[in-house]
N, C-alpha and C positions, 0 to 999 in steps of 0.2 A: 570649776572642771577648766580646764584650757581647750583653747578653739582658732582655727589659726582666721575664720572670719570674723573675731572679734577685733579684730589688731588687722597692719600689715601681713597681707599675705608673704612670710619666707618661706614658700614652699620649696625644696629643689626638684629639679626639671633635667630631665636627661630627652637628647642630648640637649648639649651647649649650644651657645650661639656663637657659630664660623664655625660648626663644625658638619660633618654630613651624616643623613639617618635615612632609613631603608623603609620606614610605617612603625615600627615602633617606639614607642611612647613614653616616657614611663615618671611619676609622682611620689614625693617622699614628705611627709606631712605630718601635723598632730594635728587633731580634732579630735576631740571626745563625743562629741552630738552629728556624727554625720548626716544628712543626708541626702546629698549627692557631689559627683566628681564629672567634670565634662570637660573632654580637651575639644576646646578652640584652636582653628586653624585656618589658617586663608591663603590658597595657594591662586594667583589668578583674580582676584575678584575678592566676595563678601566672606567673610566670618563663615565658617560653617563649625555645628557642633556634633560632638560624636558621646555620649554616654561611657561614661568606665566605671564597668559595672561589679569589677570583684575590689574596691574598697570597702575598709572596714572601718571603725573607732578605733581610737585610742593613740599613744603615746611614740614616734618615731615607724609610722606605718606608710605602706607604698601600695603601690596599684600602678599597673599600666595595662597597654591597650593597642593592638597591632590595626592599623590602617591599611588596607592595599590596593586603595581605587586611588593612590596619589601616582601624580606625574612626575618624571625628572625636572628635577629645577629647584630655584626657590618658592622656602615654605614659612612662612611666620606662625607663630600657635604658643599659645598659654594653656593653661588648667586653671577654671572655674570652681572654687570651692564652697559647697552650700552646706551651713550646718542648717537643725532645724528649727531655729526660727527665721530660718530665708533671712541671714546673713550670708551674705556673699563675700568672698577672697578670689582675688584674679591673680595667679603668680605673676614674675616681668613675662613682657611679652619675649621670644627668642625667634633665629632667624635662622633657618638652620639650609641646605644643599642635599634636597631630595636625590637618591642612588637607587635605584631600583632593581638598576642591573644588573646582574648574576657575573660574575666574571667568568672565561673559558679557562679551563687546563687544556692545553696540546700534547701530546705526549709524542716524541717521538718515535718515527716508526717502528726502528729499529728496536725499539724496547715493546711493540705489539706482537701480539699473538699465542706461540708455545711459550713453555715457562723457559726465560735463559737460561743459562747459568754462563758464568765471572771468576774472573778469579783476582779474591782481597776486594774487588771495589765495584761499585756500579754505578755506570756509567749514565750519571742522570742529565736528560735534557729536554728540556721542556720550553713551551710558550705559551704566554696567560693573553687574554683578550683586551686588558686595561690594567696598569699600575698595582701589584697588590704588597701583602705580607705574605712570604710564601714560606711553606715550612713541612715537615713527614712525620711520621710517629710510625714505629715500626711494631708491629701489630706480635710477632716474634721476639720483641726486645723487652724494653723496660714499658712503652706502650704511653710514651708522653712526646709532647710534638717538640720538635728541633725546629729551630730559624735556621732556612734556610737561607733568604734575603727577604727584607724590605724595601718598599717599595718599587720595586721589579717589576720586569715583567718576561722575562723572560731567565732560564738558568740553562749551563751547561758544567758542571762539573764531576769529578768522581767522586764521591761517596765511600767509606770503609765501612763492611759489615763483617761480622765473624762467619764464620763456615754455617753454610747447611741455607734453609729455605725459607725468604722470608718475605712476607706480604707488607707492602707501606701503604700508608694512605697520604699522600700528598695534598696537604692545603690552600687555599688560596682565597686569601680574606681582605675582603677591597678597606678605603677608608669609612663609607657605609656600615658595615656588619656583613655584608652579602659574599657567600661562599660557596667554594665550590670542592667537592672533593674527588678526588679523581686514587684508585687502587692499582697498583703493580707488585705482582709476585714473578721472583725471582731466584734463582739457587747461586750459594756461593760456595767457591770449592779451592 
């Protein structure tokens, strides 16, 4: 029987040290006799614990937890894995930056209102409340996200589309994984 609790803990965790997080945590582990998994986290003081309830026995298993009571700023965390013999193993402590603020996309007013018609291309102009990775997908096209810009907070370029009515989803995703989606419908002739 394999157990992370019988040796140094080699569990893999996300988010990684030095990265951003939004309250979502993940641990990967191997434990045949799992009793419990606890996320231990510290923000401005003592460590607190949160039970991770969706964890199961086995090889190369994983489970996750979403905390909603976190403040933006630095956070230290580690996972504590306990087997049925009450042997505990603790993952390496990670330090991350919590960012729970969702970016806000503001489309140029000229794009809003009734469905507009454009010749050959959409003059897409927008701003975002923070630096993000910006992408879009055409629900009337290949329905896959295509990158507009990386680490940007505005966009002002023409995008070519084939003739017809299009609805696109514009997505802004920050480093912590917070997302804002805005939709836009327009006609190309």
